[in-house]
C-alpha angles and dihedrals in degrees: 000000000000118000102202133195090178110074098176094051094044092052090053095048096039101200116201093256128014145154129201126218118184093228128127114278111274094032104080093150099041139265120344111270094017095121095168093057092042090054095045093053092046093049090048091050092048091049091052089049087061095041125096096255117151115249115265095027116132113216119204115220115214099233123127127210090215100227140044111280097177096108092057091048090050090051091050094048091047092051089050094053095057 
């Protein structure tokens, strides 16, 4: 089970089982220290691993980061292009 924060890459690779969370890269289970969120994401991913979901389907989980993280993504992408 892949817990992905990169929808476009995951759609290209199409792992057998994957879920997408719209969180900043490097934080697939949520904010550091947010044990409740981390546990919820993990349990949902494990439930889907057991479910009858066709291979290659990317399932969106309903969790929200709670604030715009676009600026940090832009900084990361900018640093990677140097």
